[in-house]
N, C-alpha and C positions, 0 to 999 in steps of 0.2 A: 657577657654581663658587664655592666658599667662599673667604674671604679667605686670604691667605698672608702670611708674613713675608718682607720683603725687606731684605737687607743693603745698605748704601750707604756710600760714602766721603764724609766730611763735613769741610769746612774750617771749623774752629771759631774761627779768628782768624788775623790776619796773622802769618806766620813761626812758626806753631805746627804741630806734627805732625798729619798727617791721621788722623782717627779713623774707625773703622767702627761705624756705628750700625745698629739694626734698627727697622723699623716695619711695621705691617700694610699690605698693599695690598688695597684693597676691590675687589669686582667693579665693572666700569665702568657708569656711568650712560649714558643715551641720548647718543649722539654721542661717547662717550669710547672709548679703546682702552687695553688693557693689553698691554705687550710684555715678553718676556723678553729682556734685553739680551745680545747676542752679542758686540759690540765697542763700546768707547767710545774715540774718538780723544783723545789727549793733545795739547792745543794750547798754544802759547806763552802765550796769554792766561791759561790756568790757572796758569801760573807767575807771571804778573803779579798775579793774584788772591791767590795764596799769599804773595807778597812784600808784599802790602798796597798795591800801586801803583794798584789800582782799589778804591774804597771799597765795602764790603758792609754790609748791614743787620744781619748777625749770622751765625751758623753756616749754611752753605749746602752743598748737594750739588754737587760739581763735575761737569763733563763736558757739552759741548754739541755733540758730533759722534757720532751714534749709529746703529748697525745692530742691529736686534732682530728677533725672530720674534713674530708676532701670537699672543697667548695667548687673549685674549678681545676681542670686538668688541661695543661697546654697541649698544643698539637704534638702528636707522637707519643704522648704518655698513655700507654695502654696496660702497663703492669707496674707493680712495685719492684723493688730491687732484688727480690727473690723470684721474680717471674710470675707472681700471683696476679691475676687480672685486676686492674685498678678501675674503680668506678666512683663517680661523685656520690658522696654519702658514706664512703668507707671510713672506719676508724683506723688511724695509722699512728705509728710510733716513729719518732725521728729524733736524732741528736744532731745539732747543726755543726758537725765537724765532717769534713770530707777531704780526701787527698787531692793534690793538684795533678798527680801523674806526670809531673815534669820536673822532678827534683831527684837528687841522688838516692834518697831513702825510698822514694816511690818506685823508681825504675831499676835500681841496681840492688839495693839491700832488700827491697820488697817488704819493708816494714812500714805500712802506711800510718801507724800511730806516731811515727817520728817525722812525718812529712813537715817540711819547714814552712809550709803555707796553710796547714790544716786548721789552725786556730783563727784564721782570718774571718770567716763568716759570722760566728757568734759575737765577735768584737767589732762588728761594723760600726761605722759612724751612725749615730742615732737618727740622722737625717736620711739615711738610706733605707730601702725596704728591709724590714727585719726578718731574719731566719730564726731568731731567738723566740722564746715562748712566753715571756712576760708581756704578752701582746694579744689583742683580740683576734688578729689574723697573722698568719705567718706565711712568708714567701719562700719557697724552696727553689733555688736555682737548679738548672740542669746539672746532674752529677751528684746532687746531695741525696744520699740514700734515705728512703722511707720504706716502712714495712707494714703491711696490713695486719691488724690485730684480729685473730679469729673470733667469731661470734661467741664461742663458748668461754672466752677469757675476759674477766673483768678488767676494766682500765686500771683500777686501783692495784690489782695484782701485778700489772706491768710496771707502773710508776712507783711501786712500793720502795724500790731501791734506787730508782732514777739511773743516773750514769754509773752508779756503784756496781750494779750487776755486770754490765759490759766490761767495766774495769777489772772486776774480780775474775771474770771468765778468761780475759787475757792473762791476768796474773797467775791463775792456776796453770794455764798452759806454759808460761815461762818458768814456773816453779818445777814443771815436770810431773804435775799431778800430786795427789795425796793418796797414799796407799791405805788399803784396808788395815785396820788395827794400829795405825799410827796415832800419836798424840799430837793435837794441834792446839796452839795457844793463839788467840786472837786478841790483839791489843786495840781496844776501841769497840763501842757498840752503837755507833751511828750507822747510817745506811751501808757504808763500806764494810764495817765489821759484821753487820747482820747478814749481808750478802756472803761474806766469807764463811760465816757460821753455817748458813744453809748449804753452801757448796761442800764444806767439810763433812757435813752430815750425809749429803747425797753420795759422797765419795767413800763412805764407810769408815770414817775415822773412829777409832775406839773411844777416844777421850777428847772432848772439845772444851777447852777452858777459855772463857771470855772475861777479859779484864776491862772494866769501864765504869761508867756512871752516866746518868742517874739510874735509880732502880727500875723506873718504867722501861727504859731501853733494855736493861738486863733481863727483865721479865720476858720481853719479846725474844731475846736471844735464847732463853730456855725453851720457848715454844718453837723456835726454829732449829733446835737440835743441840744447844749447849748442854753438856753434862754437868758443868760446874761454872758458876759465875763468881767473880771477885769484884766487890764494890769498892772503888777507889775512895769513896767518901768515908768508908769505915776502916778499910785497910789502906791507910793513906801514906805509907812510906814504901819506897822501892825495896828496901831490905825485907819488909814483911811479905810483899808480893812475890819476890823472887824465892824466898824460903818456902812460901806456900806452894808454889808451882813445883819446887824440888820435892816437897813432901808428897805431892800427888803423883810424882813420876819416879818414885824409888830413887830419888837423888840425882837423876840424870838430866832433867829438863825435857823439852819437847822436841820431837823430830822436825816439826814444822812450826815456825812462829810467823804470824802475819801481822805486820804493822798496819793498822787501819785507824790509828788515833789522830793523825794529822798534827801531832805535837812533836817537836824535835826531841824533847826529853825522853820520849818513848823509845827512841832508837838505842840509846845507851842501855836502857833497862832491858830491851828486847834481846840484846846480845847475851845477857846473863840468863835468859830464859831458854836459849837454844841448847839442845844436847850436843855433845861431840858428834861430828859428822852430820850435823843437822843443817837445815836450810832456813834462811830468814828472808821473807818476801817483804819488800818495802813498797807500799801501795799509797799510803795516805799523805805523804809529805810533798806532793806536787806543788802546792802553793804555800808551804810553811817554811819561811827562811830561817836560817840559823845553822849552827855547827856544834858538834860535840867531840870531845877527844876520844880517839880510838887507838888501842895498842895493836899494831899489826901482828906482833908476835903471838898474841892470843888467837887471832884468826888462823894464823899459820899452824899453831900447835894443836888446835882443836878441830881442824879440817872443816871449818865453817864455810858455807856458801851464802853469800849475800846477793839477792837478785832484785834488781829494780824493775819496775814496770810502769810505763807512762801511758795514760789514756787507754785507748782500745781501738779496734778496727770494725769495719762494717759487719763482719760476720758475728761479732760479739753483741752488737745491737740486736741482730736477728736472733741470736742465741738467747738473749734475755727474755724475749717473747716466748720462746719455746720452754724455758725453765718455768715461767709463770703458767703457761698453758698446761704443762705436765703436772705441776705440783701445787696449784692454788687451792685444790680441795683438801690436800693432805696437810698443808701448812697454812697458817693464817696470814698469807701475804697481804691481802687487801686490808687487813686490820692494822697493818703498819702505817697506813695513812691516817694519822691522828688529828691533823689540823688542816683546815682549808681557809684560804684568804682570798678576798676579792682583789682585783687588779689594783684598786686604790689603796689596798692594805699591804702592798708589797714591802713597805718599810717595816711594818709590824711583823711580817713573815721573817725578814732577815733578823730582826731582833730576837724573835722566838728561837730561831736556830742558834743564834749566838749564845743564848743562855741555856741551851740544851733542853728547851721546854717542850720539844716534840720528839716523836719517833721519826715520822716523815711528814713534811708539810708540802702542800701544793697550792699554787695560784689557780683560781678558776675564773679566767677572764670572761667566759660566756655568761656568768651569772650577774 
């Protein structure tokens, strides 16, 4: 098939309007795949990139949560990365991170989420073929995992949480799981917090308390399993929220607290929500700079465990599809996609996310 021109949304610099550029997409080489992008999830990290809170090398194509349809398969591509036969016309899910397999963390530690080169593809120079998904077409180099979406699973159910579900699947693993009858507090009700809420529900948590805003997102949290929600717009002081959680937990706090707020101030508050001998999982602060004071003695004397988790690995991308497949009829996953934007409206999409005006927004380049 001849090359074609692909439009893509480009972040040209911090706090500058998104521009739409064009470039040719060439036929795939052996091991490569060309996709026509069906949906690109809009992530809070995209907003941090736009605001300049994460340094970039220059103009880049945004979007790291993609659902596309296979247009061309390079020579040798016969299956997806779970061994399922691959054909032109398949719906597939991909996240444009993949390990280099040639660094200490890949080959010695075997924690691919810490690969020192894994972030390179989605932050490629905008003049290079894009693997990112704010684009009409995406080019997947050899070694970049993609997974076929089963026919019985809606695209919206898979993209509902975007990269948040793979991130939370890894986070729950690092946490050591959530036990039946435990109390979980989730700080934040964006996609990461909603993914955490669903996984806590599926794990059998007795009580799931979600703290966040606005009410529209909290309503979705309740539909995904939250037993109590705390609206920060009405309960707007840390002291009130901490006391409320204590009242709900017989004065002890929660066995598990999950930071999914992406705000540095949440960390200090979260420490006060954890019960003695509890665990505090930090998920949302990947691109949120800042510092808060911590008294080490408090951590020591209360036996607290603080667990960080960065990004995810390929098995978690596959796992996100399986969660959607197994539970999209039981829970309103597809309904989490509340806003759709055309490629030319990428700037409006970022602004909507920044003001918390959506549950989940997607870019639809094919429309």
